[in-house]
C-alpha positions as CSV (number, residue, x, y, z in Angstrom):
1,M,-15.4,-66.1,-33.7
2,D,-18.0,-66.2,-30.9
3,L,-16.3,-64.0,-28.3
4,T,-19.1,-64.3,-25.9
5,Q,-18.7,-67.8,-25.8
6,I,-14.7,-67.8,-25.9
7,R,-14.9,-65.7,-23.1
8,K,-17.2,-68.1,-20.7
9,D,-14.2,-70.8,-21.8
10,F,-12.1,-68.7,-19.3
11,P,-13.1,-69.0,-15.8
12,I,-10.8,-66.1,-14.6
13,L,-12.1,-63.4,-16.9
14,S,-15.7,-63.4,-14.6
15,R,-13.8,-62.2,-11.4
16,Q,-13.6,-58.8,-10.1
17,V,-10.1,-56.7,-9.0
18,H,-10.6,-53.7,-6.9
19,G,-14.8,-53.9,-7.0
20,K,-14.2,-53.5,-11.1
21,P,-14.8,-55.9,-13.7
22,L,-11.1,-57.8,-14.6
23,V,-9.8,-56.5,-18.0
24,Y,-6.9,-58.6,-18.4
25,L,-4.3,-57.2,-21.0
26,D,-1.0,-58.4,-19.8
27,N,-1.1,-61.5,-22.1
28,G,2.7,-61.1,-23.1
29,A,3.6,-62.0,-19.8
30,T,1.2,-64.8,-19.7
31,T,-2.1,-65.7,-21.2
32,Q,-5.1,-67.0,-19.3
33,K,-6.3,-70.7,-19.2
34,P,-9.4,-71.8,-20.7
35,K,-11.4,-74.6,-18.8
36,C,-10.4,-77.5,-21.0
37,V,-6.7,-77.0,-19.8
38,I,-7.8,-76.4,-16.3
39,D,-10.0,-79.7,-16.4
40,K,-7.0,-81.7,-18.5
41,I,-4.8,-80.9,-15.4
42,T,-7.2,-82.4,-12.7
43,E,-7.9,-85.0,-14.8
44,M,-4.3,-86.2,-15.4
45,Y,-3.9,-86.1,-11.7
46,T,-7.4,-87.4,-10.8
47,T,-7.0,-90.9,-13.4
48,T,-3.1,-91.0,-14.9
49,N,-0.8,-90.0,-12.7
50,A,2.3,-92.1,-12.9
51,N,5.8,-91.6,-13.6
52,V,6.2,-92.0,-17.5
53,H,8.5,-94.6,-19.5
54,R,9.7,-96.8,-16.6
55,G,6.7,-98.6,-15.6
56,V,5.1,-101.8,-16.7
57,H,2.2,-101.3,-14.5
58,F,-1.0,-99.8,-16.1
59,L,-1.1,-96.0,-15.2
60,S,2.3,-95.6,-16.0
61,Q,1.6,-97.1,-19.6
62,A,-1.4,-94.7,-19.7
63,A,0.7,-91.7,-18.7
64,T,3.5,-92.6,-21.4
65,D,0.7,-92.6,-24.3
66,K,-0.5,-89.4,-23.4
67,H,2.9,-87.8,-22.9
68,E,3.6,-89.0,-26.4
69,A,0.3,-88.3,-27.9
70,S,1.2,-84.7,-26.7
71,R,4.7,-84.3,-28.3
72,R,3.0,-85.3,-31.6
73,V,0.1,-82.7,-31.2
74,V,2.7,-80.2,-30.7
75,Q,4.8,-81.5,-33.9
76,Q,1.7,-81.2,-35.9
77,F,1.1,-78.1,-34.5
78,I,4.2,-76.4,-35.6
79,N,4.2,-79.0,-38.7
80,A,7.7,-80.6,-38.0
81,T,9.0,-83.3,-39.9
82,S,9.1,-86.0,-36.9
83,A,8.3,-86.0,-33.3
84,N,12.0,-86.8,-32.8
85,E,12.1,-83.2,-33.2
86,I,10.5,-81.9,-30.4
87,V,11.8,-81.9,-26.9
88,F,9.7,-80.7,-23.9
89,T,11.6,-77.9,-21.7
90,R,10.5,-75.7,-18.8
91,G,10.1,-73.0,-21.1
92,T,11.7,-70.8,-23.8
93,T,14.3,-69.4,-21.3
94,E,15.5,-73.1,-20.5
95,A,15.2,-73.9,-24.3
96,I,17.6,-71.3,-25.4
97,N,20.0,-72.1,-22.5
98,L,19.7,-75.7,-23.8
99,I,20.7,-74.2,-27.5
100,A,23.3,-72.0,-26.0
101,S,25.2,-74.3,-23.8
102,S,25.3,-77.7,-26.5
103,F,25.6,-75.7,-29.5
104,C,28.5,-73.6,-28.2
105,R,30.0,-76.6,-26.6
106,E,30.0,-78.5,-29.8
107,F,30.5,-76.1,-32.4
108,C,32.2,-72.8,-31.1
109,K,35.4,-71.8,-30.3
110,E,37.0,-68.9,-28.8
111,A,36.2,-65.4,-31.2
112,D,33.5,-66.9,-33.1
113,E,30.5,-65.2,-33.0
114,I,26.4,-65.3,-32.5
115,I,24.3,-62.5,-33.9
116,I,21.0,-61.6,-32.2
117,S,19.2,-58.4,-32.6
118,A,18.9,-55.1,-30.7
119,M,15.1,-56.0,-29.5
120,E,15.7,-59.4,-27.9
121,H,14.5,-60.5,-24.5
122,H,17.0,-61.2,-22.0
123,S,16.3,-65.0,-22.1
124,N,18.0,-64.5,-26.0
125,I,20.9,-62.4,-24.4
126,V,22.2,-63.9,-21.2
127,P,22.9,-67.4,-22.7
128,W,24.6,-66.3,-25.0
129,Q,26.9,-63.7,-22.7
130,L,27.0,-66.6,-20.4
131,Q,28.9,-68.8,-23.4
132,E,31.1,-65.8,-24.0
133,S,32.7,-66.5,-20.4
134,I,32.7,-70.3,-21.2
135,S,33.0,-70.8,-24.7
136,G,34.8,-67.3,-25.6
137,V,32.1,-66.8,-28.4
138,K,31.1,-62.8,-28.9
139,L,27.7,-61.4,-29.1
140,R,26.9,-59.2,-32.6
141,V,23.8,-57.1,-32.5
142,L,21.9,-56.3,-35.7
143,P,20.5,-52.9,-35.0
144,I,17.2,-51.7,-35.4
145,T,15.5,-48.7,-36.6
146,D,13.5,-45.5,-34.5
147,E,10.6,-47.6,-35.5
148,G,11.4,-50.8,-34.1
149,E,12.2,-52.8,-37.2
150,I,15.6,-54.4,-38.0
151,E,18.0,-53.1,-40.2
152,L,18.1,-56.1,-42.5
153,G,20.4,-54.3,-44.5
154,Q,23.0,-54.5,-42.1
155,L,22.8,-58.5,-41.8
156,E,24.9,-59.4,-44.5
157,T,27.8,-57.1,-43.5
158,M,27.6,-58.8,-40.0
159,I,28.2,-62.2,-41.4
160,S,31.7,-63.5,-41.6
161,S,33.5,-66.9,-41.5
162,R,33.4,-66.7,-37.7
163,T,29.2,-66.5,-37.3
164,K,28.1,-69.9,-36.1
165,L,24.5,-68.6,-35.2
166,I,21.7,-66.4,-35.5
167,S,19.4,-66.1,-32.8
168,V,16.5,-63.5,-33.1
169,T,13.0,-63.0,-32.0
170,H,10.3,-63.5,-34.0
171,V,7.9,-61.0,-32.3
172,S,9.0,-58.1,-30.1
173,N,7.8,-58.4,-26.8
174,V,8.1,-54.5,-25.9
175,L,7.2,-53.3,-29.7
176,G,5.3,-56.1,-30.9
177,T,7.4,-56.2,-34.0
178,I,6.8,-58.8,-36.6
179,N,10.5,-59.6,-37.8
180,P,11.1,-61.1,-41.7
181,I,12.3,-64.2,-40.3
182,E,11.9,-65.8,-43.7
183,K,14.5,-63.4,-44.9
184,I,16.8,-63.8,-42.1
185,I,16.7,-67.3,-42.3
186,E,17.2,-67.0,-46.4
187,I,20.2,-65.0,-45.8
188,A,21.6,-66.8,-42.9
189,H,21.4,-70.6,-45.1
190,S,23.3,-68.8,-47.9
191,Y,26.5,-68.5,-45.7
192,N,25.3,-72.0,-44.3
193,I,24.7,-70.7,-40.7
194,P,21.7,-72.2,-38.6
195,V,19.4,-69.9,-37.2
196,L,17.1,-69.8,-34.0
197,I,14.0,-68.6,-33.7
198,D,12.3,-67.2,-30.3
199,A,8.6,-67.6,-30.9
200,A,7.6,-67.3,-27.2
201,Q,5.7,-64.2,-28.3
202,S,4.6,-65.5,-32.0
203,V,3.3,-68.9,-31.4
204,Q,-0.1,-67.9,-29.9
205,H,-1.0,-65.2,-32.5
206,I,0.4,-66.4,-35.9
207,S,0.6,-69.7,-37.7
208,I,3.9,-71.3,-37.5
209,D,5.2,-74.1,-40.3
210,V,8.5,-74.9,-39.2
211,Q,9.1,-77.0,-42.7
212,K,7.9,-74.0,-44.9
213,L,10.3,-71.5,-42.7
214,D,13.2,-73.4,-42.6
215,C,14.6,-72.8,-39.4
216,D,17.1,-75.2,-37.7
217,F,15.5,-74.3,-33.9
218,L,12.5,-72.5,-32.7
219,V,11.4,-72.4,-29.3
220,F,8.3,-71.1,-27.0
221,S,6.5,-71.2,-23.8
222,S,3.2,-73.4,-23.0
223,H,2.0,-70.4,-20.5
224,K,1.9,-67.7,-23.2
225,A,-0.2,-70.1,-25.5
226,Y,-2.8,-71.1,-23.0
227,G,-1.4,-73.6,-21.6
228,P,0.2,-74.3,-17.9
229,T,3.3,-72.8,-16.5
230,G,6.7,-74.7,-16.2
231,M,6.6,-75.7,-19.8
232,G,8.2,-75.6,-22.7
233,V,9.0,-76.6,-26.4
234,L,12.3,-76.8,-28.2
235,F,12.1,-77.6,-32.1
236,G,15.3,-78.7,-33.5
237,K,15.9,-79.9,-37.1
238,E,16.8,-83.8,-36.4
239,K,20.2,-83.3,-38.5
240,W,21.2,-81.1,-35.8
241,L,19.7,-82.4,-32.8
242,E,21.7,-85.5,-33.5
243,K,25.1,-83.4,-33.4
244,L,24.4,-81.4,-29.8
245,P,25.5,-83.2,-26.6
246,P,23.1,-83.4,-23.8
247,Y,22.4,-80.2,-21.9
248,Q,21.8,-82.2,-18.6
249,G,22.5,-85.8,-17.3
250,G,20.5,-88.0,-15.0
251,G,17.3,-90.2,-15.9
252,E,15.5,-90.8,-19.0
253,M,18.4,-89.1,-21.1
254,I,20.4,-92.3,-20.9
255,A,20.9,-96.0,-22.6
256,S,23.1,-97.6,-20.5
257,V,25.3,-96.3,-17.3
258,S,28.4,-97.9,-15.9
259,F,31.1,-96.1,-13.8
260,E,33.3,-96.2,-17.1
261,K,31.0,-95.1,-19.6
262,T,27.5,-93.6,-20.2
263,T,25.7,-94.0,-23.6
264,F,22.8,-91.7,-24.3
265,A,19.5,-92.2,-25.4
266,N,18.1,-91.4,-28.8
267,L,16.1,-88.2,-29.8
268,P,14.2,-86.3,-28.4
269,F,15.2,-88.0,-25.1
270,K,18.7,-87.4,-24.8
271,F,18.0,-83.9,-23.7
272,E,14.9,-84.4,-21.4
273,A,16.8,-85.4,-18.3
274,G,14.6,-86.6,-15.5
275,T,11.3,-86.9,-14.8
276,P,9.5,-84.9,-17.6
277,D,6.0,-83.1,-17.0
278,Y,3.8,-85.3,-18.4
279,I,0.9,-83.3,-16.7
280,G,1.8,-80.3,-18.6
281,S,2.5,-81.8,-22.0
282,S,-1.2,-83.1,-22.3
283,A,-2.6,-79.9,-20.8
284,L,-0.2,-77.9,-23.1
285,A,-1.4,-80.5,-26.2
286,T,-5.1,-79.4,-25.3
287,A,-4.3,-75.7,-25.4
288,L,-2.8,-76.0,-28.6
289,K,-6.1,-77.8,-29.8
290,Y,-7.9,-75.3,-28.4
291,I,-6.7,-72.5,-30.7
292,S,-6.1,-74.8,-33.3
293,N,-10.1,-75.4,-33.5
294,L,-10.5,-71.4,-33.2
295,G,-8.3,-71.0,-36.4
296,M,-5.1,-69.2,-36.2
297,D,-6.2,-67.0,-39.3
298,N,-9.4,-66.2,-37.2
299,I,-7.4,-65.3,-34.2
300,L,-4.8,-63.2,-36.0
301,K,-7.5,-61.3,-37.6
302,H,-9.4,-60.4,-34.4
303,E,-6.1,-59.7,-32.6
304,H,-5.6,-57.2,-35.5
305,E,-8.5,-55.3,-35.5
306,L,-8.1,-55.3,-31.4
307,L,-4.3,-53.6,-32.1
308,T,-5.6,-51.2,-34.8
309,Y,-8.5,-50.1,-32.7
310,A,-6.6,-49.8,-29.5
311,T,-3.7,-47.8,-31.1
312,E,-6.5,-45.1,-32.7
313,R,-7.9,-44.9,-29.0
314,L,-4.6,-44.4,-27.4
315,S,-3.6,-41.8,-29.9
316,E,-6.1,-39.5,-29.1
317,I,-4.7,-39.3,-25.8
318,D,-2.2,-35.9,-25.7
319,N,1.5,-36.5,-24.7
320,L,1.1,-40.2,-25.3
321,K,4.0,-41.8,-27.4
322,I,3.7,-45.2,-28.4
323,Y,7.0,-47.2,-29.0
324,G,6.9,-49.3,-31.7
325,T,5.6,-48.6,-35.2
326,A,6.6,-51.1,-37.4
327,K,4.6,-51.8,-40.4
328,N,4.3,-55.3,-39.6
329,K,3.1,-55.4,-36.0
330,S,1.6,-58.0,-33.7
331,S,-1.0,-57.4,-30.6
332,V,1.1,-55.1,-28.3
333,I,1.5,-51.7,-27.7
334,S,3.8,-50.0,-25.4
335,F,3.5,-46.2,-24.5
336,V,4.6,-43.8,-21.9
337,V,2.7,-40.4,-20.9
338,D,4.4,-37.2,-20.6
339,G,4.7,-36.3,-16.9
340,V,3.1,-39.7,-15.7
341,H,5.9,-42.5,-14.9
342,P,4.8,-46.1,-16.6
343,Y,4.8,-47.6,-12.6
344,D,2.5,-44.7,-11.6
345,M,0.2,-45.2,-14.7
346,G,0.1,-49.1,-14.0
347,V,-0.6,-49.0,-10.4
348,L,-3.6,-46.5,-10.9
349,L,-5.0,-48.4,-14.0
350,D,-5.1,-51.4,-11.6
351,M,-7.1,-49.7,-9.6
352,Q,-9.8,-49.5,-12.0
353,G,-9.7,-53.3,-12.4
354,I,-7.2,-52.8,-15.7
355,A,-3.9,-55.2,-15.8
356,V,-0.9,-54.2,-17.9
357,R,2.9,-54.7,-17.8
358,T,5.1,-52.1,-16.5
359,G,8.9,-51.7,-16.5
360,H,11.4,-52.5,-19.3
361,H,10.0,-56.1,-19.8
362,C,13.2,-57.9,-19.8
363,A,14.6,-55.7,-22.6
364,E,16.8,-53.4,-20.9
365,P,18.9,-53.0,-23.9
366,L,16.0,-52.3,-26.1
367,M,15.1,-49.6,-23.4
368,R,18.3,-47.8,-24.0
369,R,17.9,-48.0,-27.4
370,L,14.7,-46.1,-27.5
371,G,15.9,-43.8,-24.8
372,I,13.7,-44.5,-22.2
373,E,13.7,-46.7,-18.8
374,S,10.1,-48.4,-19.4
375,T,6.9,-48.2,-20.7
376,V,3.3,-49.2,-19.8
377,R,2.7,-52.6,-22.3
378,A,-1.0,-53.4,-23.0
379,S,-0.8,-57.2,-25.2
380,F,-3.9,-58.4,-26.4
381,A,-5.3,-62.0,-27.0
382,L,-8.3,-63.8,-28.5
383,Y,-10.5,-63.4,-25.7
384,N,-10.1,-59.4,-25.3
385,T,-12.5,-57.0,-26.8
386,K,-12.9,-53.5,-28.2
387,D,-15.2,-52.9,-25.1
388,E,-12.0,-53.7,-23.1
389,V,-9.8,-51.1,-25.3
390,D,-12.4,-48.5,-24.5
391,V,-11.8,-49.2,-20.8
392,L,-8.3,-49.2,-21.0
393,A,-8.7,-45.2,-23.2
394,K,-11.0,-44.1,-20.6
395,G,-8.7,-45.2,-17.7
396,V,-5.5,-44.0,-19.1
397,K,-7.4,-40.5,-19.6
398,R,-8.5,-40.8,-16.1
399,V,-4.9,-41.2,-14.6
400,V,-3.6,-37.8,-16.7
401,K,-6.4,-36.0,-15.9
402,M,-5.2,-36.6,-12.0
403,F,-1.8,-35.9,-13.1
């Protein structure tokens, strides 16, 4: 990959912060956008803006064609069997809420169980807790090791006749751990239990083939994959989506409505109530094409080199501890320095133009498992460089000296 050219594709990377060149290492929260994505949004609003699916006029039909073409791009990107298996949502969080609500309504009764892991983001915890009060389901939590790896041997002992679904993250947003989802799916399916994969932190880093994985559901967010905010994807096997009731009601998701009865539209529209984000879908498709053209294997190799280099550089700093030392890890480093609160570290790095994330990273139960309240998180993307890692290491050392 030509990093010099790639960085030119992202206009924001040329700006300064506090008089320093921007070093953007908060990609786990959101990625920056290439110019082609920004241009696509402008193009859609200036040439093709009209509500989709409902109009017979030219602009409406053109917008509809682009929206549905974007669905097919997503289908191809994750190798889904059909475009009917791609549901557009507002992001990973809404997609998980959709499954939690519809799945529990259809398949769960009181005391049935949902299994998640101890490293989940709040978006894969809270929706299931809401269902505890609505449907009476119970959450069971698969433990993790001190290194940040799932205790896979515990999974089969946790599965019972009450287990209805397993929902687990592919990559931890705090630890960077790449979970053995292939094995989790294999074990779950041996008991006829469906699996939901949270791919919010993996789809932009690792090539995903849902047919090869054989997962039943998979969700991810556009804004973490170089696309626009407020846009996301739910993949579901057609056999499951056909059985699930709608999540929301309104326009678009109906076949016919009377005061006596409503019948619902076919897939995937049954789950897409209201006007969809047809601008966002086109921009997301542009983002996925962009990273596909770079090559997912090339991205993975580059980011792994960054992770290895950053781990080495940060490990040189006295009293710095890295949390998340799994053997199989993505491009995320969470760390704490003795005597320096993560918030203070984040603020002082920002004054040097370095953007990192601090806090509990929407994973408070994981923080409690690790025995800490918060960390500093540096998360890397395809446009980051080893020079930026050097700036980070130098910046951390400078903060440590101040304290």
